[in-house]
Every structure is written in C-alpha cells, then in structure tokens.
C-alpha positions in Angstrom: -92.8 119.9 189.3 -96.2 120.7 187.9 -99.0 118.3 187.3 -99.0 116.8 183.8 -101.2 118.9 181.8 -101.8 119.3 178.1 -101.9 122.9 176.8 -105.4 124.1 176.5 -106.9 125.1 173.1 -106.9 128.6 171.8 -109.3 131.1 173.5 -108.8 134.4 171.7 -110.1 137.5 173.5 -111.5 139.8 170.8 -110.8 143.4 171.8 -111.6 146.7 170.1 -108.5 148.2 168.6 -106.5 144.9 168.5 -106.5 145.2 164.8 -104.0 148.1 165.2 -101.5 145.4 166.2 -102.3 142.8 163.7 -99.1 141.7 162.1 -99.1 140.6 158.4 -96.5 137.9 159.2 -95.3 135.3 156.8 -94.4 131.8 157.9 -90.8 133.0 158.4 -92.0 135.6 160.9 -94.1 133.2 163.0 -91.4 130.6 162.9 -88.6 133.0 163.9 -86.4 131.8 166.8 -84.8 135.1 167.6 -85.6 137.6 170.3 -85.9 141.2 169.1 -86.2 143.4 172.2 -88.6 146.4 171.9 -90.2 145.2 168.7 -93.8 144.1 168.2 -94.0 140.5 169.3 -96.9 138.6 167.6 -98.7 135.6 169.1 -99.9 132.7 167.0 -102.7 134.9 165.6 -100.4 137.7 164.6 -101.5 140.0 167.4 -98.9 141.8 169.7 -98.6 139.8 172.9 -100.6 141.5 175.7 -99.1 140.4 179.0 -97.4 143.3 180.7 -95.7 143.3 184.1 -95.7 139.6 183.8 -94.0 136.4 185.0 -93.4 133.0 183.6 -94.1 129.5 185.0 -92.6 126.4 183.5 -94.9 123.4 183.7 -94.1 120.0 182.0 -92.1 121.5 179.2 -94.5 124.3 178.6 -93.9 128.0 179.5 -96.9 130.0 180.7 -96.6 133.8 180.5 -99.0 135.7 182.7 -99.4 139.5 182.4 -101.6 142.5 182.5 -104.0 142.9 179.5 -103.7 146.5 178.5 -106.2 148.5 176.4 -105.9 151.6 174.3 -105.0 155.1 175.6 -104.2 156.2 179.1 -107.3 154.5 180.4 -105.6 151.2 179.4 -103.4 151.4 182.4 -106.4 150.5 184.5 -107.7 146.9 184.7 -110.4 146.9 182.0 -110.1 143.2 181.0 -107.9 141.2 183.4 -104.8 139.0 183.2 -103.8 137.4 180.0 -102.0 134.1 179.5 -99.8 132.7 176.7 -98.1 129.4 176.3 -94.9 128.3 174.5 -92.5 125.4 174.2 -89.6 127.4 173.0 -90.0 131.0 174.4 -90.1 132.4 170.8 -93.6 131.6 169.6 -96.5 132.0 171.9 -100.1 130.7 171.8 -102.9 132.8 173.2 -104.6 131.0 176.1 -107.0 133.9 176.7 -107.9 135.9 179.8 -107.3 133.7 182.8 -108.6 136.1 185.5 -111.4 138.5 184.3 -112.4 141.7 186.0 -116.0 142.0 186.9 -118.4 144.6 185.5 -118.7 148.0 187.0 -121.2 148.1 189.9 -120.8 144.3 190.4 -119.7 144.8 194.0 -116.6 142.7 193.4 -113.2 144.0 194.5 -111.8 143.4 191.1 -114.3 145.3 189.1 -113.5 147.1 185.9 -111.4 150.2 186.5 -109.5 148.9 189.5 -105.7 148.5 189.3 -104.3 144.9 188.9 -100.6 144.6 188.2 -97.7 142.2 188.0 -99.4 138.8 188.3 -97.1 136.0 189.2 -98.0 132.3 189.3 -96.4 129.4 191.2 -97.4 125.8 191.6 -98.0 124.1 195.0 -97.1 120.4 194.8 -98.9 119.6 198.1 -102.3 121.0 197.0 -102.0 120.7 193.3 -103.0 124.3 192.9 -101.6 127.1 190.7 -101.4 130.1 192.9 -101.4 133.7 191.6 -100.6 136.8 193.6 -100.7 140.3 192.2 -100.7 144.0 193.2 -104.2 145.4 193.6 -105.7 148.8 194.1 -109.5 149.5 194.5 -111.4 151.5 191.9 -110.8 155.3 192.3 -108.3 155.1 195.1 -105.1 155.6 193.2 -102.3 153.7 194.8 -103.3 154.2 198.4 -104.7 150.7 198.9 -101.4 148.9 198.4 -103.0 145.5 198.7 -102.1 142.0 197.4 -104.6 139.9 195.4 -104.9 136.2 195.4 -106.4 133.8 192.8 -106.1 130.0 192.4 -106.6 127.4 189.6 -106.4 123.7 189.0 -104.8 124.3 185.6 -101.8 126.4 184.5 -103.8 128.1 181.8 -106.7 128.8 184.1 -109.3 130.0 184.6 -108.2 131.4 187.9 -110.8 131.9 190.7 -110.4 135.2 192.6 -110.1 134.6 196.4 -109.7 138.1 197.7 -107.1 140.8 198.6 -105.1 141.5 201.8 -102.5 143.7 203.4 -99.7 141.2 204.3 -98.7 140.2 207.8 -101.2 142.1 209.9 -100.3 141.9 213.6 -96.7 140.8 213.0 -93.4 142.6 213.2 -90.6 142.1 210.8 -88.0 139.6 212.1 -85.3 142.3 211.7 -87.2 145.2 213.4 -85.6 146.2 216.7 -87.7 146.2 219.8 -87.1 149.9 220.5 -88.7 150.8 217.2 -91.8 148.8 217.9 -92.6 151.1 220.8 -91.6 154.3 219.0 -94.3 156.9 218.2 -95.9 156.8 214.8 -95.1 160.0 213.1 -96.9 159.3 209.8 -100.4 158.8 210.9 -103.0 160.1 208.5 -100.4 161.4 206.0 -100.3 160.7 202.3 -97.0 160.4 200.4 -96.0 160.4 196.8 -94.4 156.9 196.7 -91.1 158.5 195.6 -90.0 160.3 198.8 -90.7 160.8 202.5 -90.1 163.7 204.8 -87.8 161.5 207.0 -86.4 158.0 207.1 -89.1 155.3 207.3 -87.6 154.1 210.6 -88.1 157.5 212.3 -91.6 157.6 210.9 -92.3 154.1 212.1 -94.4 153.2 209.0 -94.3 149.6 210.1 -96.0 150.5 213.3 -98.5 152.6 211.5 -99.6 149.6 209.4 -99.1 146.9 212.1 -102.8 146.2 212.8 -104.1 146.5 209.2 -101.1 144.9 207.5 -98.2 146.2 205.6 -98.4 148.0 202.3 -97.7 145.9 199.2 -97.3 147.3 195.7 -94.8 146.1 193.0 -94.1 142.5 193.7 -92.8 139.1 192.6 -92.9 135.5 193.9 -90.0 133.1 194.4 -90.0 129.4 195.2 -86.8 128.1 196.7 -85.2 124.7 196.3 -86.8 123.4 199.5 -90.3 124.3 198.2 -90.8 127.3 200.4 -92.3 130.3 198.6 -91.7 134.0 199.2 -93.6 137.1 198.3 -91.3 140.1 197.7 -93.0 143.5 197.5 -92.5 147.3 197.8 -93.8 148.5 201.1 -93.8 151.4 203.5 -94.8 153.9 200.9 -92.4 152.3 198.4 -89.4 153.2 200.6 -88.6 149.6 201.7 -88.8 146.1 200.2 -90.3 143.3 202.3 -89.6 139.6 201.8 -92.3 137.4 203.3 -92.5 133.7 203.7 -95.8 132.3 202.4 -97.8 129.6 204.1 -97.4 125.9 203.1 -100.2 126.2 200.6 -98.8 129.5 199.3 -102.2 131.2 199.8 -101.5 133.3 202.8 -98.7 135.1 204.6 -96.9 133.3 207.5 -96.2 136.4 209.6 -92.5 135.8 209.0 -91.0 138.6 207.0 -88.0 141.0 206.8 -87.3 144.5 205.7 -84.7 145.0 202.9 -83.1 148.3 201.8 -84.9 150.5 204.2 -85.3 154.0 202.8 -83.8 153.2 199.4 -87.1 153.4 197.4 -86.9 150.3 195.2 -89.7 148.8 193.2 -90.2 146.3 190.4 -88.3 143.5 192.2 -87.2 140.3 190.4 -85.5 137.6 192.4 -83.6 134.6 191.2 -81.0 132.2 192.5 -77.7 130.9 191.0 -75.1 128.6 192.6 -76.7 129.0 196.1 -76.7 132.8 195.9 -79.8 135.0 195.8 -79.9 137.9 193.3 -82.3 140.9 193.0 -82.9 143.3 190.3 -85.0 146.4 191.0 -85.7 149.9 189.8 -85.9 153.2 191.5 -89.3 154.9 192.0 -89.9 157.3 189.1 -93.4 156.3 188.1 -93.7 155.3 184.4 -90.4 157.0 183.6 -87.4 154.6 183.3 -84.3 155.0 185.6 -81.1 153.2 186.3 -81.6 149.7 187.5 -80.4 148.4 190.9 -79.0 145.0 191.8 -78.0 143.1 194.9 -76.8 139.7 196.1 -77.1 137.7 199.3 -76.2 134.3 200.6 -79.6 134.1 202.4 -82.9 135.4 201.1 -83.3 137.1 204.5 -80.0 139.0 204.0 -77.8 140.7 204.6 -78.0 142.0 201.0 -75.1 143.7 199.3 -76.0 146.3 196.6 -74.1 145.8 193.4 -75.1 148.9 191.4 -76.7 149.2 188.0 -76.5 145.9 186.2 -77.2 147.5 182.8 -74.2 148.3 180.7 -73.7 150.3 177.5 -75.7 153.1 175.8 -78.9 154.0 177.7 -77.9 151.9 180.7 -78.9 154.8 182.9 -82.4 154.2 181.7 -82.3 150.4 181.9 -82.6 150.5 178.1 -85.9 152.3 178.7 -87.4 149.3 180.6 -88.4 148.3 184.1 -87.7 144.8 185.5 -90.6 142.4 186.0 -89.0 138.9 186.1 -85.8 136.9 185.6 -86.3 133.5 183.9 -83.8 130.6 184.3 -83.8 128.4 181.2 -82.1 125.0 181.6 -80.4 123.8 178.5 -78.6 120.6 179.3 -75.9 121.1 181.8 -76.1 124.9 181.6 -78.7 127.5 182.8 -79.3 130.7 180.8 -80.9 133.6 182.8 -83.1 136.0 180.9 -84.0 139.5 182.1 -87.7 140.3 181.4 -88.5 144.0 181.4 -91.4 146.3 180.3 -91.0 149.3 178.1 -94.1 151.2 179.3 -96.1 153.5 177.1 -98.6 155.0 179.5 -100.3 157.3 176.9 -101.1 154.3 174.8 -100.9 151.4 177.2 -101.6 148.6 174.7 -98.4 149.4 172.8 -96.1 148.6 175.7 -93.1 146.5 174.5 -91.0 143.7 176.0 -87.3 143.9 176.7 -85.9 140.3 177.0 -82.1 140.2 177.3 -79.5 137.6 178.4 -78.0 138.0 181.9 -74.2 137.6 182.0 -72.3 136.9 185.3 -69.0 138.5 186.3 -67.9 136.9 189.6 -70.5 138.1 192.2 -72.4 140.6 190.0 -74.4 140.2 186.8 -74.5 142.3 183.7 -77.3 143.0 181.1 -76.1 144.4 177.8 -78.3 145.5 174.8 -78.7 143.2 171.8 -80.9 144.1 168.8 -81.3 140.4 168.1 -80.2 137.3 170.1 -80.9 133.6 170.6 -80.7 131.2 173.5 
C-alpha cells in the first residue's frame, strides 16, 4: 500500500532526435484503449515511450513505469541520460513524468556518470520507512560488463526524483543457504579469468565462482525485485558469470542485502528474470544468454521462492515462439480487475544499432494447470 500521492505534473525531457519519434496522433490515437505489441507507443506528448528494461509500480490507483532512457545509435545503449518514469491510470495512455534518476556529467567523479551502464530499474515501496526504493544493474564507465554491480536509489515520491545511494556487490561475506559445506572449502579454479557471460569452461560448481566472489560480493547483472504477501522483498539477479540465478532476501528497509540468499538453476545461463505469484505458487520467466539477440524463453514454478524450482520450458507459443516473439522478458504485471487478476508479460524488443527505437511487447499470460502460456496478439485489451 503506497502513501497517498497525487501524480506530479509533466516534466518533459527534451532530447536531440526525439522528433524522429513524434507521432502525429489524432484524439482517437491518444485515447485508444488497445495494446499493439511492437508498435510505436506514444506518451501524452506524442513521443514514443522511452522506458526500456523497465518495471511497474502500482501506487494509489496510478501505475508508474520506470525504465532506461535510450538515445540514438549504438551509443544509446549506454546510460547517457538516466532512468525515465511515466504514469498511467489505465495502462494504455501514459504521462511523461521526466527523468527520475539522472546520470552525472563526465568527469564528475560520480559512479553513475554519463557513459556508464544502468539497466533494468525496478522500484518497490517500503511501508515501514515510507520510501520508494529502486535497485538496478550497474556497470562502471569503460568496464564493459565486468563490474556486475547493483545500484540503489531512494525517493519520497513515486515519480521521484530519486537520490542515488551507491552500488554494491550483493551478500559479501555470506554463503548461499543451499551451498554445500564441501564446496565452500573447494579450490577456486576461476581466479583472474574473464568469461563471455554465455559459457564457462566447466560447471560453476567445479569452478567455485561463489568462493571466488565470497569476500567482494556476488556478481549481479540482469535483475528484478519482488515483494511477497508478508512484505518481505527479494532481489533476483543473474550471477556467477551469468551461469546461475540468485534470489536474495533484502533487509527490512529494502536498502541492503540480508546475507540470506540461494542459488537457482546452477549452470543453466538464464538472465532477464521476471518473478510473479499466483494462487500461492511462484513463477519465473527468463531468457537464455545470447546478448541482444532473442532466444526461446524459459519458465519455472515453485511452491517456495527458495525452491526447489521446476522448469516448465518455453512459455511462448505459436509463430516465432523460439525467439520469444523477438523480445526479452523484463517484468510480469498483475492487474486486479474485480474478482479476477490478469497477468501481463512485459518484454523488450531490443534494437541495439538504434537503441531509442526499442519497442515494447506486452501480452496476456494464460494459465494451463501448472504452466503459463504467452501467445502473440496484434491487438488486445484487458
């Protein structure tokens, strides 16, 4: 339950090249209540929504969509501006709330200076502190994806601005709760090596990647956040050179890691996690690790967030299912409509050569007993 807040006024960020995506929409276009996956999606100013790799927070009847603000060309895949926020009461039309976490100028000395990598922002509300807490994947300027750190920012308002706190490698000095004692004492066979993020020379258990990163903290790349029914919050992220997911319990204020975490799908190379819950069961949707290129989605179910998790296969069905409809998962949004709850898959169709033109793939999630299915629709409504 969020604090009662009125949506903030429009704060449009003027960006060079945005005119390329200005939509000459009529009133019928801006008033449309239809999802059209993969098409340009104009905000209240007629500009294509710029919130990639995002997540959504529902607060007092208002949905807030946070995502990466991309710019033109390949350089637009770096953090040149920051994180963008939009608000909506119906999920179809979105009002631009501006940049809620800005990068700092080059040479500023800040960790989050222009040219770093900032991805997949997710925001959750902490009822005890009254703070809106954002976690995101962070990489320092010029270091590629070797940093594998988690960034933290907080705000008193859902539409920001957010104050940057810092970055961290999660759970330094702590072992996973499901890591056997014999592995803790095993030799580290990966010291000083660099890997591609898509493969390893051996299973991560035999390399003891957890032991390698024990003191500094575990790697954390693609990520999501999840708040359970009891108010406990979890950080789920790709770790151990992308080979293994970790699920980590956050502190009571959601602003640090508790040291309690578990390894999931060791050696399976899954990223882009999106976690949701239905009828007491936990579900995950993920992708394989193929960089910007799409691949067949993965899915899993468990009766506890700690596992054991049962893989369910590719949840996408139909033409181009082997490419997840040319998208990659970022979030699953539950929408409560009276006595029913509709679940929406949120995916990104990346265009790395022209980052600002990335598109959004929103599709309904259908359940078949224990598994869920995502089918393509050109147009659909809640």
